[in-house]
C-alpha positions in Angstrom: 66.6 87.0 90.0 68.1 89.3 88.8 71.5 90.8 88.7 72.9 93.8 89.8 74.9 96.2 88.7 79.0 95.5 89.7 79.0 99.5 90.4 76.2 99.1 92.5 77.1 98.7 96.5 76.1 95.4 98.0 74.8 95.1 101.5 76.0 93.7 104.5 73.6 90.6 103.9 74.5 90.1 100.6 71.5 92.0 99.1 71.9 94.2 96.2 72.3 98.1 97.7 70.5 101.0 96.4 73.5 102.9 96.7 75.3 103.5 93.2 78.8 104.5 94.0 80.4 105.4 89.8 76.8 107.7 89.5 77.6 109.2 93.1 81.2 110.3 92.5 80.1 111.6 88.7 77.3 113.2 89.2 77.7 115.2 92.7 81.0 116.1 92.2 80.1 117.4 88.8 77.0 118.8 90.1 79.1 120.8 93.1 82.1 121.6 91.0 84.1 119.9 93.0 87.3 117.6 92.4 89.2 114.6 94.2 92.6 113.0 93.7 94.2 110.2 95.4 97.5 109.1 97.2 98.1 105.7 96.6 100.6 102.8 97.8 99.1 99.5 98.4 96.4 99.9 95.0 99.2 101.6 92.6 97.1 103.3 90.6 94.2 101.0 90.6 92.1 103.6 92.2 93.0 106.2 89.7 93.1 104.0 86.3 88.6 103.7 87.7 88.2 107.3 88.3 89.9 108.6 84.9 88.3 105.9 83.3 85.2 107.3 84.5 82.5 109.4 81.9 83.5 113.2 82.1 86.3 112.7 84.7 88.4 115.4 83.0 85.8 118.0 85.2 86.2 116.9 88.8 89.9 114.4 88.4 92.5 116.5 89.7 95.1 113.7 89.6 97.3 111.5 91.4 100.3 110.0 93.3 101.7 106.7 93.0 103.7 107.0 96.4 104.9 103.2 96.3 108.2 104.1 97.8 108.8 105.6 101.7 111.0 108.2 100.6 108.0 109.9 97.8 105.3 109.6 100.7 108.2 111.7 102.7 109.3 114.0 100.4 106.1 114.8 97.9 102.8 114.2 100.4 104.7 115.2 103.8 104.6 111.7 105.2 106.2 112.0 108.9 109.7 109.5 108.8 109.1 106.4 110.1 106.1 103.2 109.2 103.8 103.9 106.3 101.5 101.5 107.1 99.6 103.4 109.7 96.1 105.2 110.2 98.6 108.5 110.4 100.5 107.5 106.8 97.5 107.7 105.4 95.7 110.4 106.6 98.7 112.6 105.4 99.2 110.7 102.0 95.4 112.2 101.9 95.9 115.3 102.8 99.4 115.8 101.4 97.1 114.5 98.0 94.3 117.1 98.5 96.9 119.6 99.3 99.5 118.8 95.7 96.7 118.7 93.9 94.4 121.7 94.7 91.4 118.6 95.6 88.3 119.0 97.5 88.8 115.4 98.1 91.8 112.7 98.4 91.7 109.0 99.0 94.8 107.3 99.9 95.7 103.8 100.2 98.7 102.0 102.6 98.8 98.2 103.1 100.2 95.0 103.1 99.5 92.8 100.0 101.6 90.2 100.8 103.0 87.7 101.1 104.2 87.9 104.4 104.1 90.6 106.8 105.2 94.0 106.6 106.1 96.6 109.6 105.5 94.0 112.0 101.8 93.3 110.3 99.9 90.6 109.1 99.5 90.8 105.1 96.0 91.8 104.3 96.0 94.7 106.6 94.8 98.4 104.9 94.6 101.6 105.8 92.1 103.8 103.8 91.9 107.8 104.2 89.4 110.2 102.8 90.4 113.7 102.9 87.1 115.8 102.8 86.5 119.6 102.9 86.6 120.3 106.6 87.4 116.6 107.8 89.7 113.2 107.1 89.1 109.9 108.1 91.5 106.6 107.7 89.2 103.1 108.5 91.9 99.9 109.3 90.6 96.3 107.3 91.9 93.3 106.7 91.4 91.5 103.6 91.9 88.0 102.6 93.1 86.5 99.7 96.1 86.5 97.4 97.6 89.9 96.9 95.9 90.7 93.5 92.6 90.3 96.1 93.9 92.6 98.3 94.4 95.1 95.6 90.8 94.6 94.4 89.1 94.7 98.1 91.3 97.4 99.0 90.3 99.7 95.5 87.0 98.5 95.7 86.2 99.3 99.4 88.2 103.0 98.6 85.8 104.0 95.9 82.7 103.3 97.8 84.1 104.9 100.7 84.9 108.2 98.5 81.4 108.1 97.8 79.9 107.9 101.2 81.7 110.8 101.6 80.7 113.1 98.6 77.3 112.1 99.7 77.3 113.0 103.1 79.4 116.4 102.0 76.3 116.7 99.3 73.7 116.5 102.1 75.3 119.2 104.3 75.2 121.4 101.2 71.3 121.1 101.5 71.3 123.2 104.1 72.7 126.1 101.8 70.6 126.6 98.4 73.2 127.2 96.3 77.3 126.0 96.1 79.7 127.8 94.4 77.2 128.8 92.2 75.8 125.3 91.5 72.4 124.5 92.6 72.1 120.4 93.4 69.7 118.7 90.5 67.2 116.3 90.9 70.0 113.4 90.2 71.9 114.4 92.3 68.9 114.7 95.3 67.9 110.8 94.3 71.5 109.7 94.6 72.1 111.1 98.1 68.5 109.9 99.4 69.7 106.2 98.2 72.7 106.9 100.7 70.8 107.9 103.2 68.4 104.8 102.8 71.5 102.5 102.7 74.3 104.2 104.2 76.6 101.8 105.3 78.2 98.8 103.6 79.6 95.4 105.2 81.7 96.8 108.5 85.3 96.9 108.2 86.9 94.0 110.5 88.6 96.4 112.5 88.3 100.2 112.7 91.8 101.9 113.2 92.6 104.3 116.0 92.3 108.0 115.1 95.3 109.3 113.8 97.1 111.7 115.9 
């Protein structure tokens, strides 16, 4: 049996999917002339490290804010003072990073790596937000394992969610033949088609309420 690429998302049933996360991020962002930024607390820069290591990242990766301390979230990203392991905080982190770094997309993570509870929440609680043109979504996950496992799984899921948002935006932009003076390439069309056929990774344990 062939081994799937480590960057190809698996389906919920464990079979290899058709959605190449890294290729979608690289190709679609470059093709449409869009950029991405990150705002990381729980993942501590792991997402930005993954993105900056991809080929051609200088063309579409705007930068990152590692906002581990609460005051950095408040002062730099515009998070409301108070609890920071919430859907609302994740959303504000993503929007703050997009605004601060002038990016079209932004990924934000906040959560409890463990050991032990934080803000009354159990270890493994994670909020991942994706800001995209005209939208900002937040999903609440629970990941089991040691702190390093929680960080690794959060990083992987954040990249998958980013790729999904990028693919959906590319699909929506197909209604117009031209986007910022660039036409979608055949590769982008193929990648978006792959996402359309396999749009959902294994589902989150729980979905957070929409931020208010």
